[in-house]
C-alpha positions in Angstrom: -3.7 1.9 -38.4 -1.7 3.0 -35.4 -3.2 6.0 -33.5 0.1 7.6 -32.6 1.9 10.2 -34.6 4.8 12.0 -32.7 8.0 13.9 -33.5 11.2 13.0 -31.7 11.0 16.2 -29.6 8.0 14.7 -27.7 10.1 11.8 -26.3 12.5 13.6 -24.1 13.0 11.4 -21.1 13.1 12.7 -17.5 16.7 12.8 -16.1 17.5 9.8 -13.9 18.3 12.0 -10.9 14.8 13.6 -11.3 13.1 10.2 -11.2 15.1 9.1 -8.2 14.4 12.4 -6.4 10.7 12.0 -7.0 10.6 8.5 -5.7 12.6 9.5 -2.5 10.3 12.5 -1.9 7.3 10.2 -2.3 8.4 7.3 0.0 10.6 8.9 2.7 7.8 11.2 4.3 5.7 8.7 6.2 8.5 6.3 6.9 10.7 8.5 9.1 10.0 9.8 12.6 6.5 8.6 13.4 4.8 6.0 15.6 2.9 3.1 14.0 -0.5 4.2 12.7 -3.7 2.7 14.1 -5.1 0.0 11.9 -3.2 -2.3 9.5 0.1 -0.4 10.0 0.2 -1.0 13.7 -1.1 -4.6 13.4 1.5 -5.4 10.8 4.2 -4.0 12.9 2.9 -6.1 15.8 3.3 -9.3 13.8 6.8 -8.3 12.7 7.8 -7.3 16.2 6.5 -10.6 17.6 8.5 -12.6 15.1 11.7 -10.6 15.6 11.6 -11.3 19.4 10.2 -14.8 19.1 11.1 -18.4 18.2 10.6 -20.5 15.0 7.0 -21.1 16.1 6.3 -17.3 15.9 7.7 -17.1 12.4 5.6 -20.0 11.2 2.4 -19.0 13.0 1.8 -15.2 12.4 0.3 -13.6 15.6 0.4 -10.4 17.7 1.8 -11.5 21.0 -0.6 -14.4 21.3 -3.5 -13.1 19.0 -3.6 -15.3 15.9 -3.4 -13.5 12.6 -3.5 -16.2 10.0 -5.7 -14.5 7.4 -3.1 -13.2 4.9 0.3 -14.9 4.9 3.7 -14.6 6.5 6.0 -13.3 3.8 5.7 -9.5 4.3 6.0 -10.0 8.1 9.1 -12.2 7.7 10.8 -9.5 5.7 9.8 -6.8 8.2 11.0 -8.9 11.1 14.4 -9.5 9.3 14.7 -5.7 9.0 14.0 -5.2 12.7 16.7 -7.7 13.5 19.2 -6.1 11.2 18.5 -2.3 11.6 16.6 -1.7 14.9 19.9 -0.9 16.7 20.4 2.0 14.2 16.9 3.5 13.6 14.6 1.9 16.1 12.2 -1.0 15.7 9.2 0.8 14.0 11.4 2.5 11.5 13.4 -0.7 10.9 10.1 -2.5 10.1 9.1 0.3 7.7 12.4 -0.1 5.8 10.9 -3.3 4.3 8.0 -1.1 3.1 10.5 1.2 1.4 12.0 -1.8 -0.4 8.6 -3.0 -1.5 7.8 0.4 -3.0 11.1 0.5 -4.9 10.4 -3.0 -6.3 7.0 -2.0 -7.5 8.2 1.3 -9.0 11.0 -0.3 -10.9 8.7 -3.1 -12.2 6.2 -0.5 -13.5 9.0 1.4 -15.2 10.7 -1.5 -16.9 7.5 -3.2 -17.9 6.3 -0.1 -19.7 9.8 0.4 -21.2 9.8 -3.1 -22.7 6.2 -2.7 -24.0 6.9 0.8 -25.4 9.9 -0.2 -27.5 8.1 -3.0 -29.3 7.4 -2.5 -33.0 3.6 -2.7 -32.6 3.6 0.2 -30.1 5.8 2.6 -32.2 4.4 5.8 -33.7 3.7 6.1 -37.4 6.7 7.1 -39.4 6.5 10.8 -40.5 6.6 11.7 -44.2 9.9 13.6 -43.9 11.4 11.6 -41.0 11.9 12.8 -37.4 9.9 10.2 -35.6 11.4 9.0 -32.3 13.7 6.0 -31.9 12.1 2.9 -30.3 14.2 3.1 -27.1 13.5 6.8 -26.6 9.8 6.3 -27.1 9.9 3.4 -24.6 11.8 5.5 -22.0 9.4 8.4 -22.3 6.4 6.1 -21.8 8.0 4.4 -18.9 8.6 7.8 -17.2 4.9 8.7 -17.8 3.8 5.3 -16.3 5.9 5.9 -13.2 4.5 9.4 -12.8 1.0 8.1 -13.1 1.7 5.3 -10.6 3.1 7.8 -8.1 0.1 10.1 -8.6 -2.5 7.4 -7.8 -4.3 8.5 -4.7 -5.0 5.0 -3.5 -1.3 4.1 -3.4 -0.3 6.9 -1.1 -1.2 5.6 2.3 -0.8 1.9 1.6 2.7 2.2 0.2 3.8 3.7 3.6 2.2 1.0 5.9 3.8 -2.1 7.3 1.2 -4.3 5.8 1.0 -7.3 3.5 -0.8 -5.1 0.9 2.3 -3.0 0.4 4.2 -6.1 -0.7 1.3 -7.5 -2.7 1.0 -4.6 -5.1 4.8 -4.6 -5.7 4.8 -8.3 -6.5 1.8 -7.8 -8.9 3.9 -5.1 -10.7 6.9 -7.5 -10.7 4.7 -10.3 -12.1 3.5 -8.0 -14.8 7.1 -7.1 -15.8 8.0 -10.8 -15.9 5.0 -11.5 -18.1 6.2 -8.9 -20.5 9.5 -10.7 -20.6 7.8 -14.1 -21.2 5.6 -12.9 -24.0 8.3 -10.7 -25.5 11.2 -13.2 -25.5 9.4 -16.5 -24.7 12.2 -17.8 -22.4 12.0 -20.5 -19.7 13.8 -18.1 -17.4 10.9 -15.7 -17.5 8.5 -18.6 -16.8 10.5 -19.6 -13.8 10.5 -16.1 -12.4 6.8 -15.8 -12.9 6.4 -19.0 -10.9 8.6 -17.6 -8.1 6.6 -14.3 -8.0 3.2 -16.1 -8.0 4.5 -18.4 -5.2 5.6 -15.4 -3.2 2.2 -13.8 -3.8 0.5 -16.8 -2.2 2.7 -16.4 0.9 1.8 -12.7 1.0 -2.0 -12.5 0.7 -3.4 -15.9 -0.1 -3.8 -17.9 -3.3 -6.9 -16.2 -4.8 -5.1 -13.4 -6.6 -2.2 -15.6 -7.9 -4.6 -18.2 -9.1 -6.6 -15.5 -11.0 -3.4 -14.1 -12.5 -2.3 -17.5 -13.7 -5.7 -18.1 -15.4 -5.7 -14.7 -16.9 -2.2 -15.2 -18.3 -3.3 -18.5 -19.9 -6.2 -16.6 -21.5 -3.9 -13.8 -22.7 -1.6 -16.3 -24.3 -4.5 -18.1 -26.0 -6.0 -14.8 -27.2 -2.6 -13.8 -28.7 -2.1 -17.4 -30.1 1.2 -17.8 -28.3 1.4 -21.6 -27.7 4.9 -21.8 -26.3 4.4 -19.4 -23.4 1.1 -21.2 -22.7 3.0 -24.4 -22.3 5.6 -22.8 -20.1 3.0 -21.4 -17.8 1.5 -24.9 -17.4 4.6 -27.0 -17.1 7.0 -24.6 -15.4 5.3 -21.7 -13.7 2.5 -23.6 -12.0 4.7 -26.3 -10.3 7.2 -23.7 -9.1 4.5 -21.4 -7.6 2.8 -24.4 -5.9 6.1 -25.6 -4.5 7.0 -22.3 -2.9 3.5 -22.0 -1.3 3.7 -25.7 -0.2 7.0 -25.1 1.6 5.4 -23.0 4.3 2.3 -25.3 4.5 4.6 -28.4 4.8 6.7 -26.7 7.5 3.6 -25.9 9.7 2.2 -29.4 9.2 5.5 -31.0 10.3 6.4 -28.7 13.2 2.8 -27.9 14.3 3.7 -24.6 16.0 1.9 -24.1 19.3 0.2 -27.5 18.8 -2.1 -25.9 16.2 -2.0 -24.6 12.6 -2.9 -21.4 10.8 -3.9 -23.5 7.7 -7.7 -23.9 8.4 -8.2 -20.2 9.2 -6.0 -19.2 6.3 -8.0 -21.3 3.8 -11.3 -20.0 5.2 -10.1 -16.4 4.7 -9.3 -17.3 1.0 -12.7 -19.0 0.5 -14.6 -16.0 1.8 -13.3 -14.0 -1.2 -15.7 -16.0 -3.4 -19.3 -14.9 -3.4 -22.0 -14.1 -5.9 -21.6 -10.4 -7.0 -24.2 -8.2 -5.4 -25.0 -4.5 -5.4 -22.6 -3.7 -2.5 -19.6 -5.2 -4.2 -20.4 -3.6 -7.6 -21.1 -0.1 -6.0 -17.9 -0.3 -3.9 -15.8 -1.1 -6.9 -17.1 1.9 -8.9 -17.7 4.4 -6.1 -14.3 4.1 -4.5 -12.3 2.9 -7.6 -12.9 6.3 -9.3 -10.9 8.3 -6.7 -8.7 5.4 -5.7 -7.2 5.1 -9.1 -7.1 8.8 -10.1 -5.5 10.0 -12.4 -4.8 6.6 -14.0 -8.2 5.4 -15.1 -9.1 8.3 -17.5 -5.9 7.8 -19.4 -6.2 4.0 -19.3 -9.8 4.2 -20.6 -8.7 6.5 -23.4 -5.8 4.1 -24.3 -8.3 1.2 -24.7 -10.4 3.3 -27.0 -7.5 4.8 -29.0 -5.9 1.4 -29.6 -9.2 -0.5 -30.1 -8.2 -1.7 -33.6 -4.9 -3.1 -32.2 -6.5 -5.0 -29.3 -4.1 -7.9 -29.7 -1.0 -5.8 -29.2 0.9 -6.8 -26.1 0.8 -3.3 -24.5 -3.0 -3.4 -24.6 -3.9 -7.1 -24.2 -1.6 -7.9 -21.2 -2.6 -5.0 -18.9 -6.3 -5.4 -19.9 -6.1 -9.1 -19.0 -4.8 -8.2 -15.5 -7.5 -5.6 -15.1 -10.2 -8.1 -16.1 -8.8 -10.6 -13.5 -8.8 -8.0 -10.7 -12.3 -6.7 -11.7 -13.8 -10.2 -11.5 -12.1 -10.9 -8.2 -13.3 -7.5 -6.8 -16.9 -8.3 -7.8 -16.8 -11.7 -6.1 -15.4 -10.3 -2.9 -17.9 -8.8 -0.5 -15.3 -7.4 1.9 -15.4 -3.7 1.3 -11.7 -2.9 1.8 -9.1 -0.9 -0.1 -6.9 -4.0 -0.5 -9.4 -5.1 -3.2 -8.6 -2.0 -5.3 -4.8 -2.0 -4.9 -4.0 -4.6 -7.5 -5.6 -2.5 -10.2 -2.9 0.3 -9.9 0.1 -1.3 -11.7 -1.7 -2.4 -14.9 -3.8 0.8 -14.9 -0.6 3.0 -14.7 1.1 1.0 -17.6 -2.0 1.1 -19.7 -2.5 4.8 -19.0 1.0 5.6 -20.3 -0.1 4.4 -23.7 -3.0 6.8 -23.7 -0.7 9.8 -23.2 0.4 10.0 -26.9 -3.1 10.1 -28.2 -4.8 12.2 -25.5 -6.4 15.4 -26.8 -4.9 18.6 -25.7 -8.1 19.8 -24.2 -8.4 16.7 -21.9 -4.8 17.1 -20.8 -5.3 20.8 -20.0 -8.4 19.8 -18.0 -6.5 17.3 -15.9 -3.7 19.8 -15.4 -6.0 22.6 -14.2 -7.8 20.2 -11.9 -4.5 19.2 -10.4 -3.3 22.8 -10.0 -6.5 23.9 -8.3 -6.9 20.9 -6.0 -3.3 20.4 -4.9 -2.5 24.1 -4.6 -5.6 24.6 -2.4 -4.7 21.5 -0.3 -1.1 22.7 0.2 -2.3 26.2 1.1 -4.6 24.7 3.7 -1.8 22.7 5.2 0.3 25.8 5.4 -2.5 27.8 7.1 -3.1 25.0 9.6 0.7 25.0 10.4 0.7 28.8 10.9 -2.3 28.4 13.2 -0.4 25.9 15.3 3.0 27.8 15.2 1.9 31.4 15.8 -1.7 31.1 16.9 -3.2 32.7 13.9 -5.9 32.3 12.8 -6.9 31.8 16.4 -10.1 29.9 15.8 -8.3 27.4 13.6 -5.4 27.0 16.1 -8.0 26.4 18.9 -9.8 23.8 16.8 -6.5 21.9 16.0 -5.6 21.8 19.7 -9.1 20.4 20.6 -8.6 17.6 18.0 -5.2 16.6 19.5 -5.3 17.4 23.3 -1.8 17.9 24.8 -0.2 18.9 21.5 2.5 21.4 22.0 3.5 23.4 18.8 7.2 23.6 18.0 9.3 25.1 15.2 11.8 22.9 13.4 14.0 25.0 11.0 15.0 21.9 9.0 11.5 20.8 8.4 10.4 24.3 7.6 13.1 24.7 5.0 12.2 21.4 3.3 8.5 22.3 3.2 9.2 25.7 1.9 11.6 24.4 -0.8 9.0 21.8 -1.9 6.3 24.6 -2.2 8.6 26.8 -4.2 9.4 23.8 -6.5 5.7 23.2 -7.0 5.0 26.7 -8.2 8.0 26.6 -10.5 6.7 23.3 -11.9 3.2 24.9 -12.5 4.8 27.9 -14.1 6.9 25.7 -16.4 3.9 23.6 -17.4 1.6 26.5 -18.1 3.9 29.0 -19.6 6.0 26.8 -21.9 3.3 24.2 -22.9 6.0 21.5 -23.4 5.4 18.8 -26.0 6.9 15.9 -24.0 4.5 13.0 -23.4 4.7 13.0 -19.6 3.6 16.7 -19.3 0.0 15.5 -18.9 0.7 13.8 -15.6 3.6 15.7 -14.1 1.3 18.0 -12.2 -0.8 15.2 -10.8 2.1 13.3 -9.4 3.9 16.4 -8.3 0.9 17.7 -6.5 0.4 14.4 -4.6 4.1 14.4 -3.6 3.9 18.0 -2.4 0.8 17.6 -0.3 2.1 14.3 1.2 5.5 15.9 2.0 3.9 19.0 3.6 1.5 16.8 5.7 4.2 14.5 6.9 6.7 17.3 7.7 4.7 20.3 9.0 1.9 18.2 10.5 3.8 15.1 11.7 4.0 16.0 15.3 0.3 16.9 15.4 -0.6 13.6 13.7 1.5 11.6 16.1 -0.1 13.3 19.1 -3.5 12.5 17.8 -3.1 8.8 16.9 -0.3 7.5 19.1 -1.0 4.9 21.8 2.4 5.4 23.6 1.1 7.5 26.6 -1.9 5.3 27.1 0.2 2.1 26.9 2.6 3.4 29.5 -0.3 4.4 31.7 -1.7 0.9 31.5 1.7 -0.6 32.3 1.9 1.4 35.5 -1.6 0.1 36.5 -0.7 -3.6 36.1 0.1 -5.1 39.5 3.6 -6.5 40.0 4.0 -10.3 39.4 0.4 -10.5 38.1 1.3 -12.8 35.2 -0.5 -12.7 31.8 -3.4 -10.5 30.7 -6.3 -11.8 28.6 -7.2 -9.1 26.1 -10.3 -8.3 24.2 -9.0 -5.4 22.1 -8.3 -4.8 18.5 -5.1 -6.1 16.8 -3.5 -2.7 16.4 -4.3 -1.7 20.1 -2.8 -5.0 21.3 0.4 -4.4 19.3 0.8 -0.9 20.6 0.2 -1.9 24.2 2.7 -4.7 23.9 5.3 -2.6 22.2 5.1 0.8 24.1 3.9 -0.6 27.5 5.8 -4.0 27.4 2.5 -5.5 28.6 2.6 -9.3 28.9 -0.5 -10.6 27.0 -1.8 -14.2 27.1 -0.2 -16.5 24.6 -1.5 -19.6 22.8 -1.3 -21.8 25.9 -2.3 -19.2 28.6 -5.9 -19.7 29.6 -6.0 -18.8 33.3 -4.9 -15.2 33.6 -5.7 -13.1 36.6 -6.1 -9.9 34.6 -8.4 -9.0 31.7 -8.2 -6.0 29.4 -11.4 -5.0 27.6 -12.0 -2.4 24.9 -15.4 -0.7 25.2 -17.1 2.6 24.2 -17.1 5.7 26.4 -20.9 5.6 26.3 -20.8 2.6 28.6 -18.0 3.8 30.9 -20.2 3.8 34.0 -21.1 0.1 33.5 -19.1 -3.1 34.0 -19.2 -4.2 30.4 -17.4 -7.5 29.8 -17.3 -10.2 27.1 -20.2 -12.7 27.3 -17.9 -15.7 28.3 -16.8 -14.0 31.5 -19.0 -13.6 34.7 -19.1 -10.1 35.9 -19.2 -10.9 39.6 -15.8 -12.7 39.4 -13.9 -9.5 38.3 -13.2 -6.1 39.7 -12.1 -3.0 37.7 -8.5 -1.8 38.4 -8.1 0.9 35.8 -9.7 2.5 32.8 -8.3 4.9 30.3 -8.5 6.3 26.8 -6.5 8.3 24.4 -7.0 12.1 24.8 -7.8 12.5 21.2 -10.3 9.7 20.9 -13.9 10.3 21.6 -15.1 6.7 21.7 -12.5 4.1 22.8 -12.3 3.2 26.4 -10.0 0.5 27.8 -10.7 -1.2 31.2 -8.4 -3.5 33.1 -10.0 -6.0 35.4 -8.6 -8.3 38.0 -10.0 -11.7 39.0 -11.4 -11.8 42.5 -9.8 -14.2 44.9 
């Protein structure tokens, strides 16, 4: 027996303009008006920037101005480099690279919405017919569930930062959502066209972040088809999908084997990175999955867990079996992977959001109210704290807080931007109106249970990246340090060997136009080393260099960093 019993009044869909506005409010803050962030964001931009200003070899062999970066794959960086070439004249190179990230986000959001819509309008997912009629139409029920899935997807805390970074992970999660949508098409209509599209998506996933996740997805799809006793899709996955995916991945591998860029190949290191994702599960991998997965996938996992329980007697239904098969695949891969990084958890979000949407119609009112009050308390408090910090910076009150924020970002000069202030104020007023609407009216629509969670995430992110953007940029930017290093480099000194992190190398190359050693440069007169401030009075160098052959020319660090120290050495004559 189906667990869902709903009147048509509960399936009022969100207006299209509302969904578009939410997506824009989510993705635009963090893409506009900032420097690349330290970490994967800056490193990814460095690869894109190198490709955009390089030759065919640079496009085939991902690297950051000479530092090989073969671990993931080239696709996300190809797309970012194309955006730099097309749009950098208009918005600048960092913003142009982040346009690709915006496209990735839109692809993932649309895929989640349409996958849920197709699953929600299937006969097996429909609510029970009411005795006197009045149950919702299939299309209306599907649209309402799709709206709920998209709200849950936007509300996931783990998606927030990664969806705004110029990294391969931003493309990977969107392709996983797209693969899920195409799988719904295949199992719903059993067409060869859907099998071809799945093969294309899996091949692109290989070029994005290796073959481990695509291979796991393909195996889980075979298992899902066998479990549902659908033989034709099973044959299509074997005879059509697999060859297409392998062909797309082989095109890049064939190109690098034929052209041999820089007389080398990223293939051995790329394969080694893939192999390292297979290990025996241990305590660390298990604890990382559960400790960080709880907050990373909030608020999706409580609704998804409830959906599995509520639909336990219809476990073969496509809207349950397909997302669960994806979750089992990603769970197994996460346990086998000993690298404790957020990229392991990202693939969970699209299937969790879709599955969670089917838990909304059966969720108890008390549980919904608990999630709502948690969202109101947490996000209102967070938004209030952001406003207080902004007031401290803008008018110097509270004085202690203003002094503390200045200490954290030395050199920061507060400024007032009327346009930014109006946007932040309008968003805050809209939040309180949304809370009032939700609490006072107690609407019966399905997506009411998650509208506060997603709205609160969007509010806090918008406030942080509007009111606090200049402070954040001052704290994390490498631009002043890169320009200081560029002034310290002697004229006509040639290349610089660098022992610094990937993101630091990218920022020094972009902001300072520093000429780092390439693949074939081995005899540079300058050496840049990254150390800790604790050893700033010592001549600390990599083990392969002899200290007596070098003299220190310059040392510097970011004003807001308490540990990094960069030292430039010159070889003695």
